[in-house]
C-alpha positions as CSV (number, residue, x, y, z in Angstrom):
1,M,161.0,81.9,4.1
2,N,158.8,84.0,2.5
3,H,159.9,87.3,1.6
4,R,156.8,89.2,0.4
5,I,155.9,92.0,2.2
6,T,152.3,94.2,2.4
7,R,151.6,97.2,0.7
8,R,151.7,98.6,4.1
9,Q,155.0,97.4,5.2
10,L,156.5,98.3,1.7
11,L,155.2,101.9,2.2
12,T,156.2,102.4,5.9
13,R,159.4,100.7,5.2
14,T,160.1,103.4,2.1
15,G,159.2,106.2,4.4
16,M,156.3,107.3,2.6
17,G,155.2,107.4,6.5
18,F,151.9,109.3,6.9
19,T,151.2,110.5,3.6
20,G,152.1,107.1,2.4
21,L,149.5,105.3,4.6
22,V,146.7,107.9,3.4
23,L,147.5,106.8,-0.1
24,N,147.5,103.2,0.9
25,S,143.7,103.4,2.2
26,M,143.0,105.2,-0.7
27,L,143.8,102.4,-2.9
28,Q,142.2,100.0,-1.1
29,A,139.1,101.8,-1.4
30,D,138.6,101.3,-4.7
31,G,135.6,99.2,-5.2
32,Q,133.4,99.2,-7.9
33,P,130.0,98.4,-8.3
34,H,129.0,95.0,-10.0
35,F,127.0,96.3,-12.0
36,A,125.5,99.6,-13.5
37,P,123.8,101.3,-10.5
38,K,120.9,103.1,-10.0
39,A,121.9,105.1,-6.9
40,K,125.2,106.3,-5.0
41,H,124.3,107.1,-1.7
42,V,122.2,105.4,1.2
43,I,119.9,107.2,3.9
44,W,119.2,104.4,6.3
45,I,116.8,106.0,9.1
46,F,115.9,103.5,11.8
47,L,113.2,104.3,14.8
48,Q,114.6,102.7,17.9
49,G,111.8,100.5,19.9
50,G,109.1,99.1,17.8
51,V,106.8,101.7,16.1
52,S,103.1,100.3,15.6
53,H,102.7,99.7,12.2
54,L,98.6,99.5,12.8
55,E,98.8,103.5,13.9
56,S,101.5,104.5,10.9
57,F,101.0,103.0,7.2
58,D,99.0,99.9,7.8
59,P,95.3,100.8,8.6
60,K,93.1,97.9,10.1
61,P,89.5,99.2,10.6
62,E,88.9,95.5,11.9
63,L,90.6,96.5,15.1
64,T,88.2,99.1,16.0
65,R,85.1,97.3,15.0
66,F,86.4,94.5,17.3
67,A,87.5,96.5,19.9
68,G,87.0,95.1,23.5
69,K,86.8,91.3,22.0
70,T,89.6,88.6,22.0
71,I,90.6,87.5,19.2
72,A,89.2,83.9,19.0
73,E,85.7,86.3,19.0
74,T,86.5,87.6,15.7
75,P,86.1,86.2,12.3
76,H,90.1,86.4,12.4
77,R,91.1,84.1,15.1
78,G,92.9,82.2,12.5
79,V,95.7,84.4,12.5
80,L,97.0,82.4,16.1
81,D,96.7,79.5,13.9
82,S,99.2,80.4,11.5
83,P,101.7,78.0,10.1
84,F,104.4,81.0,10.5
85,V,103.5,81.4,13.8
86,K,103.8,78.0,14.8
87,K,106.7,77.5,13.2
88,N,108.7,80.7,14.8
89,V,106.6,81.0,18.1
90,V,109.3,78.5,19.7
91,Q,112.0,81.4,19.3
92,F,109.9,83.7,21.1
93,T,110.2,82.6,24.8
94,A,109.1,86.0,25.6
95,I,105.8,85.9,24.3
96,D,102.8,85.1,26.4
97,R,99.7,85.3,24.0
98,K,97.6,86.2,26.7
99,L,98.8,89.4,26.1
100,M,97.4,89.3,22.6
101,T,93.8,87.9,23.5
102,T,92.0,91.2,23.7
103,V,91.7,93.6,20.4
104,L,93.0,97.3,20.8
105,P,91.6,99.7,18.9
106,L,92.9,101.9,16.8
107,Q,94.7,105.0,18.3
108,V,94.7,107.2,15.9
109,P,92.0,107.7,12.8
110,Y,93.6,107.2,9.1
111,A,93.3,109.2,5.8
112,K,94.5,108.9,2.1
113,R,97.0,111.0,1.2
114,G,98.2,112.4,-2.3
115,Q,97.4,111.5,-5.6
116,S,98.1,107.9,-4.7
117,G,95.4,107.7,-2.3
118,I,97.5,105.8,0.0
119,E,96.3,105.5,3.7
120,I,98.4,107.2,6.3
121,S,97.6,107.6,9.8
122,D,97.4,111.6,11.2
123,W,100.2,111.1,13.4
124,W,102.0,110.9,10.0
125,P,100.6,114.2,8.0
126,H,103.8,115.2,6.7
127,V,105.4,112.0,5.2
128,G,101.6,111.5,4.3
129,A,102.0,114.6,2.4
130,V,104.9,112.8,0.3
131,V,103.4,109.4,-0.1
132,D,103.6,110.0,-3.8
133,D,107.7,109.6,-3.6
134,L,107.7,106.7,-1.2
135,A,107.4,103.2,-1.5
136,I,105.6,101.5,1.7
137,L,106.2,98.1,2.4
138,R,103.7,97.0,4.6
139,S,104.9,92.8,4.9
140,I,108.2,92.9,6.4
141,W,108.6,90.3,9.2
142,T,111.6,89.2,11.3
143,T,112.0,86.2,14.0
144,D,113.5,88.4,17.2
145,N,110.4,89.3,19.6
146,D,112.8,90.9,21.4
147,H,114.4,94.4,20.7
148,A,117.7,92.7,19.7
149,A,115.3,92.6,16.4
150,Q,117.3,95.8,15.5
151,L,120.6,94.1,15.7
152,Q,118.9,91.4,13.1
153,F,117.3,94.2,11.2
154,H,120.9,95.6,10.5
155,T,122.8,92.4,9.9
156,G,120.0,89.6,9.3
157,R,121.0,87.5,12.0
158,H,119.2,87.1,15.1
159,I,121.5,87.6,17.9
160,F,121.3,84.3,19.1
161,Q,123.2,83.3,15.8
162,G,126.3,85.8,16.9
163,V,127.5,89.2,15.4
164,Y,128.0,89.7,11.6
165,P,128.7,92.5,9.6
166,S,125.7,95.3,9.3
167,I,124.4,96.7,5.8
168,G,126.3,99.6,6.4
169,S,129.7,97.7,6.5
170,W,128.8,96.0,3.6
171,V,128.1,99.1,1.3
172,H,131.2,100.3,2.7
173,Y,133.2,97.4,1.9
174,G,131.6,96.9,-1.6
175,L,132.0,100.2,-2.3
176,G,134.7,103.0,-2.5
177,S,134.8,106.1,-1.7
178,L,134.0,109.4,-2.8
179,N,135.5,111.7,-0.6
180,E,138.4,110.6,1.4
181,N,138.2,113.2,4.0
182,I,135.1,112.1,5.6
183,P,134.0,108.6,6.3
184,K,132.4,105.8,3.9
185,F,129.6,104.8,6.6
186,V,128.6,107.4,9.5
187,V,126.1,107.1,12.4
188,L,124.0,109.9,13.7
189,G,121.9,109.8,16.7
190,P,121.8,107.9,19.4
191,Q,123.5,104.6,19.6
192,V,122.0,101.1,20.0
193,P,122.5,99.8,23.9
194,P,125.1,97.5,24.4
195,H,122.7,94.4,25.6
196,L,120.6,95.0,22.0
197,G,123.3,94.9,19.6
198,G,125.3,98.1,20.5
199,V,127.9,98.8,18.2
200,N,127.4,95.9,16.1
201,C,124.4,97.2,14.4
202,T,126.5,99.1,12.8
203,G,129.8,97.2,12.8
204,A,131.9,95.1,10.2
205,D,132.6,92.1,12.5
206,Y,135.0,89.8,9.8
207,L,135.4,92.5,7.7
208,G,137.4,94.2,9.7
209,P,136.6,97.2,12.1
210,Q,138.1,99.7,9.5
211,F,134.7,99.2,7.8
212,S,132.4,99.9,10.8
213,G,130.3,102.8,11.0
214,V,132.0,106.3,12.2
215,H,129.5,107.9,14.9
216,L,130.1,111.6,14.8
217,S,128.7,113.5,18.0
218,G,126.9,116.4,15.6
219,D,129.0,118.6,17.6
220,P,130.7,121.2,15.2
221,V,133.6,121.8,17.4
222,N,133.9,118.4,18.4
223,P,132.3,115.7,16.2
224,M,134.6,113.1,16.7
225,P,135.4,113.4,20.6
226,Y,137.8,110.5,20.8
227,A,140.4,111.8,18.0
228,S,140.3,115.3,20.0
229,P,143.7,116.6,21.7
230,E,143.6,116.6,25.6
231,L,145.0,120.2,25.2
232,P,145.1,123.2,22.4
233,L,147.0,122.8,19.5
234,T,147.9,124.1,16.2
235,R,147.0,122.1,13.2
236,E,151.2,121.8,12.7
237,E,151.4,120.7,16.0
238,Q,148.3,118.2,15.7
239,K,149.8,117.2,12.3
240,R,153.3,116.2,13.9
241,E,151.3,114.3,17.1
242,F,149.5,112.1,14.8
243,E,152.4,111.3,12.8
244,F,154.2,110.2,15.8
245,I,151.4,108.3,16.8
246,G,150.9,106.7,13.4
247,E,154.3,105.9,13.6
248,L,154.3,104.0,17.1
249,N,151.2,102.2,15.4
250,R,153.1,101.0,12.6
251,L,155.7,99.7,14.4
252,D,153.0,97.5,16.2
253,S,151.5,96.6,12.7
254,L,154.9,95.3,11.3
255,A,155.4,93.5,14.8
256,Y,152.0,92.1,14.3
257,P,150.8,92.2,10.7
258,A,147.8,90.3,11.5
259,D,146.1,92.4,14.0
260,D,143.0,94.0,12.4
261,A,142.4,96.3,15.4
262,I,145.9,97.8,14.7
263,R,145.0,98.4,11.3
264,A,142.0,100.0,12.1
265,R,143.3,101.9,14.6
266,I,146.1,103.6,12.3
267,K,143.3,104.3,10.0
268,S,141.5,106.0,12.3
269,Y,144.0,108.7,13.2
270,E,144.9,109.0,9.8
271,L,140.9,110.0,8.8
272,A,140.6,111.8,12.0
273,F,143.2,114.3,10.7
274,R,142.0,114.6,7.4
275,M,138.6,115.3,9.0
276,Q,139.7,118.5,11.2
277,T,139.0,120.9,8.1
278,A,136.5,118.6,6.5
279,V,133.8,117.3,9.2
280,P,133.4,120.7,11.3
281,E,131.5,122.6,8.6
282,L,129.3,119.7,8.0
283,F,127.6,121.0,11.4
284,Q,127.3,124.4,10.7
285,L,124.1,124.1,9.9
286,R,123.2,127.7,10.8
287,D,125.0,128.2,7.1
288,E,121.8,126.7,5.7
289,S,119.1,129.3,4.5
290,G,116.1,130.2,7.0
291,P,113.7,128.2,4.5
292,V,115.9,125.1,4.3
293,R,116.2,125.1,8.3
294,K,112.6,125.4,9.0
295,L,111.7,122.4,6.3
296,Y,113.6,120.2,8.5
297,G,112.1,121.6,11.8
298,L,115.0,123.6,12.9
299,D,112.9,125.9,14.3
300,Q,110.7,124.2,16.7
301,E,112.0,122.5,19.9
302,N,110.6,119.4,19.6
303,T,111.7,118.2,15.8
304,K,115.3,120.5,16.0
305,H,117.1,117.7,17.3
306,F,116.5,114.8,14.6
307,G,115.6,117.4,11.9
308,G,119.6,118.6,12.8
309,D,120.4,115.0,12.4
310,L,118.6,114.8,8.8
311,L,120.0,118.1,7.7
312,T,123.6,116.6,8.6
313,A,122.5,113.4,6.4
314,R,121.8,115.6,3.3
315,R,125.0,117.5,3.6
316,L,127.2,114.2,4.1
317,V,125.6,112.7,0.9
318,E,126.2,115.7,-0.6
319,R,130.1,115.3,0.0
320,G,130.5,111.7,-1.3
321,V,129.6,109.7,1.7
322,R,128.2,106.6,0.8
323,F,126.2,105.5,4.0
324,V,124.6,107.5,6.4
325,Q,122.7,106.0,9.6
326,V,120.4,107.8,11.5
327,F,118.8,106.9,14.9
328,H,116.0,108.2,16.7
329,G,114.2,106.8,19.9
330,Y,116.6,106.5,22.5
331,R,117.7,110.2,23.2
332,T,114.4,111.7,23.5
333,D,112.5,108.9,25.8
334,G,113.7,106.1,27.8
335,N,112.0,103.5,25.8
336,G,111.8,104.7,22.5
337,W,108.9,103.8,20.6
338,D,108.4,100.8,22.8
339,A,104.7,101.6,23.8
340,H,103.7,98.7,26.1
341,S,101.5,101.3,27.8
342,E,99.9,104.6,26.5
343,L,100.5,103.9,23.2
344,K,98.8,107.3,22.0
345,K,100.7,109.6,24.6
346,N,103.7,107.6,23.3
347,H,103.4,107.9,19.6
348,S,101.5,111.0,19.1
349,K,104.7,112.7,21.0
350,L,107.9,111.3,18.8
351,S,106.0,111.0,15.8
352,G,105.4,114.8,16.2
353,E,109.5,114.5,16.6
354,V,110.1,113.0,13.3
355,D,107.3,113.3,11.0
356,L,107.9,116.9,9.8
357,P,111.5,116.2,9.5
358,L,111.4,113.0,7.4
359,A,108.9,114.9,5.1
360,G,111.5,117.6,4.7
361,L,114.5,115.2,4.0
362,I,112.4,114.0,1.3
363,R,111.7,117.4,0.1
364,D,115.4,118.7,-0.1
365,L,116.9,115.5,-1.5
366,K,114.3,116.0,-4.2
367,Q,114.7,119.5,-5.2
368,R,118.4,119.4,-5.0
369,G,118.4,116.6,-7.7
370,L,119.7,114.1,-4.7
371,L,117.1,112.0,-4.5
372,K,117.3,110.1,-7.9
373,D,120.7,108.9,-6.5
374,T,119.9,108.5,-2.9
375,V,117.8,105.3,-1.2
376,V,116.4,106.3,1.7
377,V,115.2,103.7,3.9
378,W,112.9,104.2,7.1
379,G,112.7,101.3,9.5
380,T,112.1,99.8,13.0
381,E,112.7,96.5,14.8
382,F,109.1,95.3,14.3
383,G,105.5,96.4,14.8
384,R,102.9,96.3,17.5
385,T,100.3,93.6,18.4
386,P,97.0,94.2,17.7
387,G,95.9,93.4,21.1
388,V,96.2,95.0,24.1
389,E,98.8,95.0,26.7
390,G,96.7,93.9,29.8
391,N,94.6,97.3,30.5
392,R,97.4,100.0,29.9
393,E,96.3,101.0,26.1
394,G,99.5,99.7,25.0
395,R,100.6,96.9,22.1
396,D,103.4,94.3,22.8
397,H,106.2,93.4,20.6
398,H,105.4,92.4,17.1
399,P,107.9,90.3,14.6
400,F,105.2,88.9,12.4
401,G,104.4,91.4,10.2
402,F,105.3,95.4,10.3
403,S,105.8,98.2,8.0
404,C,108.9,99.9,6.3
405,W,109.7,102.4,3.6
406,M,111.8,103.1,0.9
407,A,112.2,106.1,-1.2
408,G,114.8,107.1,-4.2
409,G,117.3,105.9,-5.9
410,G,115.8,104.4,-9.2
411,L,112.7,103.0,-7.0
412,K,108.7,103.2,-8.2
413,V,106.9,105.7,-6.2
414,G,103.6,106.4,-4.7
415,I,102.5,102.5,-4.2
416,A,101.9,100.3,-1.2
417,H,103.7,96.7,-1.7
418,G,102.2,93.6,0.5
419,A,99.8,93.3,2.9
420,T,99.4,91.8,6.3
421,D,95.6,90.3,7.5
422,E,93.0,92.1,8.5
423,L,94.2,92.4,12.2
424,G,97.4,93.3,11.1
425,F,99.1,90.1,12.5
426,H,100.6,88.4,10.0
427,A,102.6,89.6,6.6
428,V,100.4,86.9,4.4
429,E,101.1,88.8,0.7
430,N,104.3,89.3,-0.9
431,R,106.3,88.7,2.5
432,H,109.6,90.2,3.0
433,Y,112.0,89.1,5.4
434,V,114.5,91.7,6.8
435,T,117.4,90.7,4.0
436,D,115.2,91.8,1.1
437,I,115.6,95.3,2.3
438,H,119.4,94.8,2.3
439,A,119.2,93.1,-1.0
440,T,117.1,95.8,-2.2
441,V,119.5,98.8,-1.5
442,L,122.7,96.7,-2.5
443,H,120.9,96.0,-6.0
444,Q,120.2,99.9,-6.6
445,L,124.1,100.4,-5.4
446,G,124.6,98.4,-8.3
447,L,126.1,95.0,-5.9
448,D,125.4,91.5,-5.9
449,P,125.8,90.2,-2.6
450,R,126.9,87.2,-3.4
451,K,129.5,88.2,-4.9
452,L,130.9,90.5,-1.5
453,E,131.2,86.8,0.3
454,V,134.4,86.7,2.0
455,P,136.6,83.4,2.0
456,G,136.4,81.2,5.5
457,H,132.8,83.0,6.2
458,K,130.0,81.4,4.9
459,R,126.5,83.2,5.1
460,L,123.4,81.8,4.9
461,E,120.9,81.5,2.3
462,I,118.6,84.1,4.1
463,D,121.3,86.7,4.9
464,F,121.6,87.5,0.8
465,G,117.7,88.3,0.7
466,H,116.0,88.8,-2.4
467,P,115.7,92.6,-4.3
468,I,111.9,93.7,-4.1
469,R,111.3,93.8,-7.9
470,E,108.1,95.3,-7.1
471,I,109.5,98.3,-6.0
472,M,111.9,98.6,-9.0
473,A,111.5,101.2,-11.3
């Protein structure tokens, strides 16, 4: 008979109870970088729906030049016959090339910004003002032509391939905590809808649910609704309640020692108790000075929600959170950035909600000395087509080439890396699959993804990605 017991069982049987379980959690969170890191934190910003790269960070004047013509009538008709497109189009059952045939002109002017002179559209003037602190990536590609590309962006896998750990969970799994009173991986903003990946976009899958992102509501009174008591309780009463529930869960864990869900539930109650005093103050944004609140747009109706999320992200990073995921899109508009029609109306409105707060985050991190330790990632699931969709002044989904950007954490600044062709159809220069962004983030944190492999769960070569060396300082 095997008489070995787990550390959790030992702590439980020796009567260390709640305190022992907190200690156990701390002992498990002792991950160390594989090599010297250049960053400690990540703020991962994701705009849901598919931001047009053509009207943001990748200007293509040829679209205006050939507006109204079919792509076949332009000198660039070869983009439709790209070997990459032919190889991957079989996966895109929703693609109808007829939707891409008529060229839609650019819907907004561009201008050169900053000392670097990188061109950015007039819908992003504030981000353009901090372009010298950014590394623009103009050659990202993926393979899902539908919005489940949101899951692919975060896990590297097409939804047809199943569920896999998200990038935030890999960071959580690989590194220990800098503050045991708050989660290592926090999620803010509107969640991804279930049919597009849902919580799996911030989930841990086979790493175990304890490594999933913790969604905080942004409400200083009730940041974790599931952990709040139904009736008013004193802190001592709530402590006893948590201990009682924890004891019941521990009895279950002894009866079912392999049940990851029970272990994760125990951890969630322990964390909820510790967060009672640590978390609410994170959302007291009125404690910030007037100039800082203005920097994030908290004084304006259209920017205050997203600005509040980004200011909270900065406050979380200051307190030791490793990975902060911030979503934008579905809360303010039913379809987010998915501009199949009236792209100009859609994108001008939504960029107005995020442009100022994004620039404010970069400036605030920089002035506090946090940008050098924090990798900021801005992404979206794919771009938009060069062609108009029907006659509705919109653009369709486009995974063949689109833009993201990164900043901080030991990365080069004031550069635009990679390129799409003259119509913005296909990434043609320094092409990067989405997991190259993952690999870059992990590298800056001192993590080698191959050393994070879990026995029994083989990963594909493309899952690991390749660090984008050209943007590393």
